[in-house]
N, C-alpha and C positions, 0 to 999 in steps of 0.2 A: 514672570520675573526674568530679567536679562541684564547683562552688563552692557552699558552704553558707551559707544565710541564715536568720535568725530574725526574726519580726515584732517591731517595737519595742513593748515592754510598756507604754510611756507613751502613744504616739499610736495604737497598734494599726493603723497604716496604712503606715508606712515600713519598709523592709527594712534589717536590720542585718547586715553580713557577719560570720560567725563564723570564717572561714578566710581566710588571706592568699593562698592559692593553691588550685588544684584538689586535692581529696583523694578517697580511695577511700570509697565508700558501699556497705556490705555488709548482706546479710540474715543473721540469726543465730537459731538455734533454742535456746531456754533449756529444757533437759530437766528442770531442777529444778522449774520453775514451769509447764512445758508451754505456753509462749508463744513467739511469734515476735517478733523485734526488728529494728529498723533501727539499725545501729551505724556510726559514723564517728569516726575518731581523727585529730587534728591533732598529730602527735608523740605525746606521752603523755597528751594531754588529750582526753577524750571530748566532742565537740561535738554528737553526736546519739546518744541512747539512748532510742528511741521504741518502745513496745510496740504491735504491730499488733493492732487489734480489728476485729471484723466490721463495725462501724459507720463505720470510717474510709473516707475517699474521697480518692484522689489526683487532683488537678485540674490539667490542662494550661492554663496561662494565656497561653502564647505558644508559638512554635515550638521554643524551647529552654529553657523555664522551666516548672517544675511545683511544686505545693505540697500539703501536707496538714496537718490540725489534729490536735494531740495533747492530748486533754482531761486526761490524767493529768499531763503536764508543763505544762499551761495555756499552751501556745504554739502557734505555727504555723511549720512548717519550710518552707523553700524551697530548691530545687536548680536551679542553672543549668548546663546541659550544653553541650558544645562543638558538638553537632549534634542535629538532630531525631530521628535514628535512635537515639541513646543515650537520649534522653528516652522514646521509645516503648518501648524495651526495658525500661527501669526501670519504666514504668507497667504493662507486662505482668507483670513479676515481682511488682509490688505486688499486682495482682489475684490471682495464684496464691497468695501467702502470706496474703492476706486470706481467701481461701477455706479455706486450711489452718487458719487461726486459728478460723474459724467451725466447722469440723469438730472441732477440738480442744475447743472450748467445748461443743459438743453432746455429745461423749463424756464430758466431765467432769460435765455435768449428768445424763447417764444413770447414771453411777457414783453420784452423790449420791442420785438417786431410788432406785437399788437398795439403797443403804446405809440410807436412811430408811424403806423399805417394811416390814421386820419390826417396827420400833418402832411404826409406825402401826397394824399389824394387832394387836399386843399391846395397844396403848392402846385399840383399838376394842372389846376384850372387856369391859372394865370401866372406864368413864370415871372413876368416882368413886374407885377404889382408887388408892393411891399406887404410883409406878413402882418396883417392886422385882423382883429376879430371880424371886421366887416368883410374882408376878403375871403374868410372861411365860411361864414354863415350868411353873407349877404348884408346889404344896407337896410335901414329902417323902411325906406321906400319899397325896396324889393320884397321885404317880408310882408308888407301890408298890401302889396299889389293884388294877390289873389283875393283878398277880402273886398277890395274895391271893385274888382272885375265882377265878382259875384253879385254885388249890390248896385252895379251901374244900370242894369236893365230895370230892376224894380224902381230905382229913383226916376227913371224916365216915365214910369206909370205909377205914381204914388198912390193912386186910388186903389190899386189892386194888391201890391205886395209890400207896401211900406211897413217897416218895423217900428215899434215904439222907440222913443228917444232913450228911454232908460235902458232898454235891452241893448241898443247900440253902444251906449256908454260902458255897459258891463263887458261886452265883447272887446271893446277897445282896451279897457284896463287889463283884461285877461291876456290879450296879445302883448301889451306892454310888459306885464309881469313875465310872460313867456320869453319875450325878447331880452329882458334883463337877465333872466336865468341863462339863456343861450349865450349872451355876452359874457357872463361870469364863467360859464363852461369853456367858451372859446379862449378867454384869458388864461384859464387853467391849462387848457390844451396847448396854448402858445408857450406858456412857461415850461410845460413838460417837454414840448418840442425843442425849445432852446436848450433845456437841460439835457435832453437826449442827444441833441447835436453836440453839445460840449462833451457829454459822456462818450459819444461815438468817437470824437477826436481823441479823447483820452484813452479810450479802449483801443483805438487804432495804434496809438503810440505804445500802449502797454503790449498790444499784440506784436508789434514790431520788436519791442524789447524782449518779449517772451520768445519770439521766433529766433532772435539772435541768441538768447540764452539757451533755447532748445538746441540750436546748432552747436553752440559751445558745449552744452551738456552731452549732446550726441557724440561729439568728438571726445569729450572727457570719458563718456561711457565706453567708447571704443578703446580708448587708452586703458581704462580700468579693466575692460574685458581682457585686453592683452596682459595687463598686470595680473588680473585674476587667473588667466590661464597659466601664466608663469608661476603664480602663487600655488595654483592647483598642482602644476607639475612639480614644484618644489615640495609641496605638501605630500604628493604621492611618493616622490623620491625619499622624503624624510620618513614617511611611513614604511617604505621598503627598507630603508636603513635601520629604522627601529626594529623591524621584524628580523633583519639580518643580525643586528646586535643582540636581540633576544635569543635567536638561534645560537649565535656564538657564545653568549653567556651560558645557555643551557649546555652546549657542547663543552665549554670550559669547566662548568660545574661537574659534568660527567667525567671529564679527564682528571679533574682534581680528586674526585671520589676514586677513580681508578688508580691514580697515583698514591692516594692514601692506602688503598688496598694492596698495591704493589709494595709500598713501604712496609706494611704489616707482614706481607709475605716474605720480604727481604729480611726483616727482623726475625721472623720465625725461621727462615733459612739459616740466618747467622747463628741463632740459638742451636738449631739442629747441627750446623757445621761445628760449633763449639763442642756440643755433645759428642759428635762423631770424632772430633780430634781427641777429646778426652778418652772416649772409648778405644780409639786407635792406640793412644799412648798406653792405656791400661792393657790393651791386647798385646802391645809390644813388650810391656813389662812382664805380662803373663807368659808370653812366648820365651822371653829371656829366662824367666824363672823355670819354665818347663824345660828349657835346655839345660839349665843348671841341675834340675832334678833328674833329667835324663842322664847327665854325666854322673851325678851322685848315684843314680840307680845302677848305671853300668859299672861304676866302681864297686858298689855294694854287691852287684851280681858277680863281678870278678872275685871280690873278697869272699863272697859266699861260696862261689865255686872252689876257690882256693881252700877255704875252710872245710868245705865238704871233702875235698881231696885229702886235706890233712887229716880230717876225721877218719876217712877211709883208710889212710895209711896207718893212723893210730890204731884203728880197729884191727887192721891186719897185723900190726906189731903186737897188739894186745893178744890177738889170737895166738900169734907165734909164742909170745911169752907164756900164755896159758898152757899152750901145748908143752912148752919146755918145762913149765912149772908142774904140769901134770906128770911129765916124765920124771922129774926130780922127786916129786912127792911119791910116785910109784917106787922109785929107787929107794927113797928113804924108808918107805913102808917095808920093802923087802929087807932093807938093812936092819930095820927095827925087828922084823921077824927073825932074821938070822941071829941078831944079837940076843934076842929072847931065847931062841933055841940054844945058843951057846951058853947062856946063863943056866938054862935048865940042865944042859948037859954037864956042866961043871959042878 
């Protein structure tokens, strides 16, 4: 199965597809003309009917595409295969049938030479005489001469070797029948010779036309090889560009993935920065609060110290008061005792 193309007859450069989809391309032996053909049908339409000749060449222009020129159809066919293996298989078959076509052509030429050989030998005997059955196989007199020569001496002595009349009549009829057969064969050979001569002239004309066509095709093949080399260079450059594009796409994909990762890291960093700012603000608030607490603590410490000092002074005053009170109580006790004594004394 392959996609079939033909060269554009106007530009002689661009390929024109002749099948909408892949079709079967087959080799066919035409027994009536003893030739090999490449046949391909798209439905009921014959899109390839190319006669294989020994001068044809199947050229691989790429890994999956091949082409050959058909001088009789005055076109160039191209086949696009699905794989390189199918292309190689088709090219091998093309070489096999090309060799078979060469052998068939050689056999037909040998047959033509064998057919024309008797006519050439007869013509070589007398170049100036016209081509007639008699000039090829002799006249009636010439054919009967050996028989007369053989019987001339017996007729001189009829008593010794004379043949019966009936036997001579039979031999004469036999030679007449043989002569008629030879005349018929000569007439057939003459007709064949004339036909061969006409065919030779036609073949010479066809050969000249084929040679001109071959020269034109050779020039065309040279041009196509140049175009093919350019196409191969373009194809190679295209392949390199495709590889470069694939590499760039892969690199771009990696960069995009890296950018996404960096975006995630940036988002995470922003979240961490926001958390850090919040913590910093909280820390500042805590520091301010700590300062306030330190001020309050210092104030409380001062107040505590002052209170302690006041308490110490109060204790000291209280001690002093207690001491004074003890002295006063002691004096009052003494006074009470003195008063009691006075009362007792009175």
